[in-house]
C-alpha positions as semicolon CSV with decimal commas, in nm:
position;residue;x (nm);y (nm);z (nm)
1;M;0,009;12,264;2,313
2;G;0,215;12,099;2,043
3;G;-0,026;11,803;2,032
4;S;0,118;11,669;2,360
5;F;-0,206;11,555;2,524
6;G;-0,107;11,189;2,575
7;A;-0,079;11,193;2,955
8;L;-0,304;11,492;3,013
9;G;-0,620;11,340;2,866
10;G;-0,960;11,502;2,864
11;D;-0,922;11,623;2,503
12;F;-1,096;11,462;2,207
13;T;-0,780;11,441;1,995
14;T;-0,628;11,202;2,251
15;L;-0,861;10,930;2,124
16;S;-0,629;10,903;1,820
17;Y;-0,308;10,910;2,028
18;N;-0,358;10,775;2,382
19;P;-0,716;10,646;2,419
20;A;-0,676;10,625;2,797
21;G;-0,736;11,000;2,790
22;I;-1,109;10,933;2,748
23;A;-1,120;10,785;3,101
24;L;-1,035;11,126;3,250
25;Y;-1,360;11,282;3,129
26;Q;-1,591;11,343;3,424
27;N;-1,870;11,494;3,218
28;S;-2,012;11,426;2,875
29;E;-1,878;11,657;2,606
30;L;-1,954;11,754;2,247
31;S;-1,654;11,871;2,046
32;F;-1,632;12,052;1,712
33;T;-1,317;12,220;1,580
34;P;-1,302;12,404;1,246
35;S;-0,964;12,516;1,116
36;F;-0,818;12,751;0,859
37;S;-0,484;12,692;0,691
38;M;-0,230;12,874;0,479
39;V;0,046;12,669;0,316
40;E;0,346;12,861;0,182
41;T;0,568;12,677;-0,066
42;N;0,904;12,812;-0,183
43;T;1,050;12,673;-0,506
44;S;1,365;12,750;-0,704
45;V;1,385;12,674;-1,079
46;N;1,661;12,787;-1,316
47;G;1,778;13,041;-1,060
48;D;1,430;13,191;-1,019
49;N;1,254;13,175;-0,681
50;F;0,879;13,128;-0,651
51;T;0,652;13,162;-0,348
52;N;0,301;13,018;-0,351
53;N;0,033;13,047;-0,083
54;K;-0,261;12,811;-0,052
55;F;-0,553;12,904;0,173
56;G;-0,805;12,650;0,294
57;S;-1,061;12,564;0,558
58;N;-1,158;12,230;0,701
59;I;-1,269;12,048;1,015
60;S;-1,001;11,935;1,259
61;N;-1,231;11,714;1,463
62;F;-1,585;11,652;1,576
63;G;-1,713;11,401;1,825
64;F;-1,902;11,316;2,140
65;V;-1,786;11,164;2,467
66;F;-2,044;11,009;2,699
67;S;-1,932;10,994;3,061
68;G;-2,110;10,723;3,260
69;K;-2,190;10,701;3,628
70;N;-1,948;10,559;3,883
71;M;-1,990;10,181;3,907
72;D;-1,824;10,129;4,249
73;E;-1,544;10,268;4,461
74;E;-1,275;10,071;4,279
75;W;-1,373;10,081;3,913
76;K;-1,513;10,417;3,819
77;R;-1,732;10,522;3,530
78;I;-1,709;10,380;3,179
79;N;-1,673;10,651;2,916
80;I;-1,759;10,602;2,551
81;G;-1,657;10,828;2,265
82;F;-1,696;10,843;1,890
83;G;-1,616;11,097;1,621
84;W;-1,352;11,200;1,369
85;N;-1,002;11,348;1,394
86;Q;-0,804;11,499;1,106
87;L;-0,451;11,358;1,097
88;A;-0,309;11,531;0,787
89;N;-0,412;11,806;0,546
90;Y;-0,305;11,772;0,181
91;D;-0,419;12,113;0,053
92;N;-0,129;12,270;-0,135
93;G;-0,048;12,455;-0,454
94;I;0,262;12,531;-0,662
95;E;0,279;12,758;-0,968
96;I;0,594;12,823;-1,171
97;I;0,656;13,029;-1,487
98;T;1,006;13,032;-1,630
99;E;1,205;13,071;-1,953
100;N;1,411;12,768;-2,057
101;S;1,639;12,703;-2,355
102;T;1,799;12,376;-2,245
103;T;1,527;12,117;-2,175
104;S;1,171;12,032;-2,268
105;L;0,907;11,790;-2,143
106;T;0,932;11,629;-2,485
107;D;1,277;11,498;-2,382
108;L;1,105;11,270;-2,132
109;L;0,832;11,169;-2,375
110;L;1,091;11,092;-2,643
111;D;1,285;10,872;-2,399
112;Q;0,964;10,681;-2,325
113;A;0,899;10,626;-2,696
114;N;1,236;10,538;-2,844
115;G;1,271;10,167;-2,914
116;V;0,897;10,104;-2,876
117;T;0,650;10,046;-3,158
118;I;0,341;10,266;-3,178
119;D;0,096;10,010;-3,040
120;N;0,317;9,954;-2,734
121;L;0,379;10,317;-2,641
122;N;0,311;10,424;-2,282
123;S;-0,064;10,484;-2,270
124;F;-0,031;10,777;-2,028
125;G;0,262;10,961;-2,186
126;A;0,429;10,874;-2,514
127;S;0,116;10,740;-2,685
128;P;-0,101;11,055;-2,649
129;A;0,212;11,261;-2,728
130;F;0,252;11,072;-3,056
131;W;-0,110;11,107;-3,163
132;A;-0,106;11,477;-3,067
133;D;0,205;11,517;-3,289
134;I;0,443;11,634;-3,016
135;I;0,666;11,344;-3,115
136;D;0,670;11,165;-3,449
137;L;0,843;10,881;-3,630
138;E;1,170;10,974;-3,801
139;N;1,004;10,854;-4,120
140;N;0,628;10,889;-4,089
141;F;0,548;10,760;-4,438
142;V;0,214;10,579;-4,444
143;D;0,188;10,268;-4,661
144;T;-0,133;10,313;-4,860
145;A;-0,171;9,937;-4,898
146;T;-0,186;9,875;-4,524
147;G;-0,299;10,217;-4,405
148;W;-0,025;10,206;-4,142
149;Y;0,318;10,357;-4,097
150;A;0,576;10,185;-4,313
151;F;0,861;10,252;-4,067
152;D;0,705;10,171;-3,729
153;N;1,049;10,078;-3,593
154;G;1,073;10,267;-3,262
155;N;1,277;10,558;-3,398
156;Y;1,116;10,891;-3,305
157;I;1,190;11,261;-3,323
158;S;1,053;11,555;-3,126
159;N;0,858;11,836;-3,285
160;V;0,997;12,067;-3,018
161;N;1,357;12,182;-3,028
162;P;1,469;12,155;-2,662
163;L;1,737;12,420;-2,725
164;S;1,472;12,666;-2,843
165;N;1,388;12,931;-2,587
166;K;1,039;12,876;-2,455
167;T;0,800;12,972;-2,176
168;Q;0,736;12,682;-1,939
169;Y;0,441;12,688;-1,703
170;H;0,388;12,432;-1,428
171;R;0,102;12,414;-1,179
172;I;0,040;12,144;-0,918
173;E;-0,273;12,158;-0,705
174;S;-0,361;11,904;-0,438
175;R;-0,656;11,875;-0,205
176;G;-0,772;11,630;0,057
177;N;-0,690;11,494;0,396
178;M;-0,618;11,189;0,604
179;G;-0,856;11,145;0,894
180;E;-0,972;10,882;1,136
181;Y;-1,311;10,781;1,266
182;V;-1,268;10,673;1,628
183;F;-1,475;10,451;1,853
184;S;-1,330;10,459;2,204
185;L;-1,393;10,306;2,545
186;G;-1,220;10,387;2,872
187;S;-1,238;10,346;3,248
188;S;-1,027;10,407;3,557
189;Y;-0,923;10,211;3,863
190;Q;-0,938;10,414;4,186
191;E;-0,881;10,729;3,979
192;K;-0,514;10,628;3,975
193;I;-0,480;10,414;3,664
194;Y;-0,673;10,494;3,348
195;F;-0,725;10,253;3,060
196;G;-0,858;10,308;2,711
197;A;-0,894;10,147;2,371
198;T;-0,978;10,294;2,032
199;I;-1,084;10,121;1,716
200;G;-0,973;10,355;1,440
201;I;-1,106;10,372;1,086
202;P;-0,845;10,574;0,894
203;T;-0,962;10,740;0,574
204;I;-0,765;10,896;0,289
205;D;-0,904;11,135;0,029
206;Y;-0,654;11,290;-0,212
207;T;-0,689;11,471;-0,544
208;E;-0,402;11,610;-0,750
209;T;-0,393;11,798;-1,080
210;N;-0,054;11,840;-1,246
211;F;-0,067;12,083;-1,542
212;Y;0,233;12,166;-1,760
213;S;0,263;12,374;-2,078
214;E;0,524;12,512;-2,317
215;S;0,471;12,808;-2,551
216;N;0,637;13,107;-2,721
217;F;0,900;12,898;-2,901
218;S;1,187;13,099;-3,049
219;D;1,248;12,824;-3,307
220;T;0,978;12,880;-3,568
221;T;1,085;12,603;-3,809
222;V;0,817;12,380;-3,653
223;E;0,468;12,525;-3,669
224;L;0,376;12,427;-3,312
225;S;0,268;12,731;-3,112
226;S;0,206;12,559;-2,776
227;F;0,124;12,232;-2,604
228;S;0,000;12,124;-2,262
229;Y;0,016;11,804;-2,062
230;E;-0,215;11,732;-1,769
231;E;-0,218;11,451;-1,513
232;N;-0,517;11,387;-1,287
233;L;-0,496;11,159;-0,985
234;I;-0,771;11,065;-0,740
235;A;-0,674;10,840;-0,449
236;Y;-0,903;10,724;-0,172
237;G;-0,913;10,449;0,083
238;S;-1,003;10,334;0,431
239;G;-0,879;10,081;0,682
240;V;-0,874;9,974;1,043
241;N;-0,639;9,981;1,341
242;L;-0,638;9,938;1,717
243;K;-0,491;10,169;1,980
244;L;-0,439;10,075;2,345
245;G;-0,336;10,318;2,615
246;A;-0,284;10,362;2,987
247;I;-0,225;10,662;3,213
248;M;-0,100;10,632;3,570
249;R;-0,088;10,895;3,840
250;A;0,265;10,929;3,977
251;G;0,150;11,178;4,237
252;S;-0,143;11,406;4,298
253;N;-0,051;11,634;4,006
254;T;0,169;11,418;3,782
255;K;0,067;11,157;3,527
256;I;0,262;10,920;3,302
257;G;0,110;10,769;2,990
258;V;0,191;10,502;2,735
259;A;0,012;10,400;2,416
260;V;0,064;10,137;2,149
261;H;-0,080;10,163;1,797
262;T;-0,111;9,853;1,584
263;P;-0,042;9,884;1,211
264;S;-0,323;10,030;1,003
265;Y;-0,447;9,801;0,729
266;I;-0,565;10,033;0,452
267;S;-0,729;9,943;0,122
268;M;-0,650;10,204;-0,143
269;E;-0,800;10,283;-0,484
270;E;-0,649;10,515;-0,744
271;E;-0,795;10,667;-1,059
272;Y;-0,547;10,818;-1,303
273;S;-0,564;10,985;-1,643
274;T;-0,359;11,214;-1,865
275;S;-0,430;11,439;-2,162
276;I;-0,223;11,633;-2,415
277;N;-0,338;11,932;-2,619
278;T;-0,147;12,098;-2,903
279;N;-0,205;12,429;-3,080
280;W;-0,058;12,492;-3,424
281;D;0,023;12,811;-3,614
282;N;-0,236;12,729;-3,882
283;G;-0,513;12,718;-3,620
284;D;-0,532;12,339;-3,588
285;K;-0,587;12,194;-3,242
286;L;-0,523;11,834;-3,142
287;S;-0,635;11,671;-2,820
288;E;-0,547;11,320;-2,702
289;S;-0,635;11,148;-2,375
290;S;-0,510;10,837;-2,205
291;P;-0,738;10,547;-2,116
292;Y;-0,899;10,548;-1,773
293;G;-0,651;10,410;-1,522
294;Y;-0,769;10,230;-1,210
295;F;-0,569;10,035;-0,955
296;R;-0,645;9,884;-0,616
297;Y;-0,389;9,787;-0,355
298;E;-0,334;9,760;0,020
299;I;-0,095;9,937;0,257
300;T;0,017;9,826;0,601
301;T;0,163;10,103;0,818
302;P;0,420;10,042;1,094
303;W;0,363;9,999;1,468
304;K;0,384;10,310;1,684
305;V;0,471;10,353;2,054
306;I;0,407;10,674;2,248
307;G;0,526;10,772;2,595
308;S;0,396;11,086;2,765
309;F;0,423;11,295;3,082
310;S;0,220;11,579;3,234
311;T;0,229;11,772;3,558
312;I;0,038;12,057;3,720
313;L;0,224;12,323;3,917
314;Q;0,054;12,546;4,176
315;N;-0,285;12,450;4,028
316;K;-0,217;12,703;3,754
317;F;0,055;12,575;3,522
318;I;0,038;12,258;3,311
319;I;0,343;12,109;3,143
320;N;0,319;11,822;2,893
321;A;0,578;11,621;2,704
322;E;0,544;11,332;2,462
323;I;0,781;11,110;2,265
324;E;0,672;10,893;1,975
325;Q;0,867;10,618;1,801
326;T;0,789;10,453;1,468
327;D;0,986;10,282;1,191
328;Y;0,865;10,387;0,846
329;S;1,069;10,115;0,674
330;F;0,811;9,862;0,797
331;T;0,548;10,010;0,563
332;T;0,445;9,750;0,306
333;M;0,231;9,751;-0,008
334;Y;0,063;9,453;-0,168
335;S;-0,200;9,362;-0,425
336;D;-0,360;9,059;-0,584
337;Y;-0,261;9,194;-0,926
338;Y;0,095;9,316;-0,866
339;S;0,377;9,196;-0,642
340;F;0,513;9,535;-0,519
341;S;0,839;9,353;-0,436
342;E;1,050;9,625;-0,596
343;E;0,856;9,904;-0,425
344;N;0,872;9,735;-0,084
345;T;1,248;9,689;-0,122
346;Q;1,278;10,057;-0,209
347;I;1,071;10,153;0,097
348;N;1,298;9,943;0,318
349;N;1,610;10,100;0,167
350;T;1,479;10,458;0,174
351;Y;1,299;10,495;0,506
352;T;1,408;10,449;0,864
353;E;1,305;10,480;1,227
354;A;1,202;10,827;1,342
355;T;1,146;10,993;1,678
356;N;0,882;11,262;1,721
357;I;0,881;11,494;2,022
358;R;0,595;11,715;2,137
359;V;0,595;11,953;2,435
360;G;0,347;12,211;2,555
361;G;0,230;12,423;2,842
362;E;-0,078;12,603;2,970
363;V;-0,137;12,888;3,212
364;N;-0,479;12,904;3,379
365;L;-0,594;13,264;3,426
366;H;-0,959;13,181;3,483
367;P;-1,167;13,213;3,273
368;F;-0,881;13,239;3,021
369;K;-0,625;12,971;2,942
370;L;-0,307;13,056;2,753
371;R;-0,130;12,775;2,568
372;A;0,190;12,723;2,371
373;G;0,362;12,421;2,223
374;Y;0,642;12,288;2,010
375;A;0,681;11,966;1,810
376;L;0,978;11,817;1,626
377;Y;0,908;11,538;1,377
378;G;1,214;11,336;1,284
379;S;1,309;11,266;0,925
380;P;1,172;10,936;0,791
381;Y;1,457;10,913;0,535
382;K;1,778;10,715;0,592
383;D;1,998;10,940;0,380
384;K;1,827;11,273;0,454
385;P;1,830;11,332;0,832
386;E;1,783;11,704;0,770
387;Y;1,424;11,646;0,651
388;E;1,275;11,723;0,992
389;T;0,961;11,925;1,053
390;E;0,902;12,176;1,332
391;N;0,562;12,291;1,456
392;Y;0,512;12,598;1,673
393;S;0,170;12,660;1,825
394;A;-0,002;12,914;2,048
395;G;-0,360;12,954;2,159
396;V;-0,611;13,087;2,405
397;G;-0,917;12,925;2,558
398;I;-1,218;13,066;2,741
399;D;-1,418;12,871;2,999
400;F;-1,783;12,979;2,999
401;G;-1,879;12,723;3,263
402;G;-1,985;12,409;3,077
403;T;-1,892;12,551;2,737
404;F;-1,539;12,604;2,611
405;F;-1,410;12,816;2,325
406;D;-1,054;12,772;2,201
407;I;-0,856;12,933;1,924
408;S;-0,502;12,839;1,824
409;Y;-0,234;12,911;1,566
410;T;0,017;12,658;1,431
411;L;0,323;12,729;1,220
412;S;0,476;12,426;1,047
413;K;0,824;12,447;0,898
414;N;1,026;12,193;0,700
415;L;1,386;12,232;0,818
416;A;1,524;12,110;0,482
417;D;1,379;12,413;0,299
């Protein structure tokens, strides 16, 4: 239903959006939702178009809601819920193979190196490139008295001719998700006003491998047959936030909801490494790796406000709508070891306020329920308003009397593509 459950309630995902939805449960419920995904990525390089598909499976949510007994005629039951909701899926893959006679990755590595002595080369790029012989000093004469290069003066050359035709291969694979453990509490007053609160524990788990290689050089004056460069990133973290929500009946079949999300305070850790491998015509192989990179920092996300509406028509049709407002420019990063002042200024200059809209509907054909939805997520970028995302969804549910089975399909499309 486009994710527009804010005023409808009674669905476990609402605990991460409008926690007042937990107060509408009249019975205890166990929820478990597996999901399967296919991400299609279209890329254009040097006039060639590439399409990559990434298939995956994961868990969208699991949790339990305990519905208590009515306390009195005014204040009804207290409901308690806990579990996990997936908020984002990072599974993706891109693979590109192309012929290029104008540029090389060594151009970037050479730019990193020029003007820098060997001991001060970038540990994750130019330094392993130098020791793997992709780049070299203009004069690499070694002084036998010192055992070191006599002309360590920051002047380098590339052992790859960028104008040589070559086969370039690039693969990026990412896996992981952003989820949230939720601990929620809700109650209702006269079954007219519903209140709820959620303590959220957001979690991030992200892994990326970036592999790049060049081979089949047409220029044979240098006896390098191929080289590869690989980056590995592991990022993980957790934090805390608070969500408050309320739902009010505006009639027997109509409800209006509002929710406020505090910023999430997330502690992040990153592990990073690179490696370079070269293969030479004479059979030699060189392999150089960067040192182990580790960094810890904190992120504060912006506030979020959500307004929602739902109505039931003829006891058969449900219509939901939801609007969400957040300002991504209020995201901040900080660390005890680094100021992040430049990055925070860039965030403020790059990102802006965005409006997200979600609508959905359901038709009750007992025991079947047919659902459809649409969502439009506004661009977070100041200078790129076209970077919006559309979601289309459809599904069917079956009521077995105490047990529910639902299946849905969601198509997500970036409008800038």
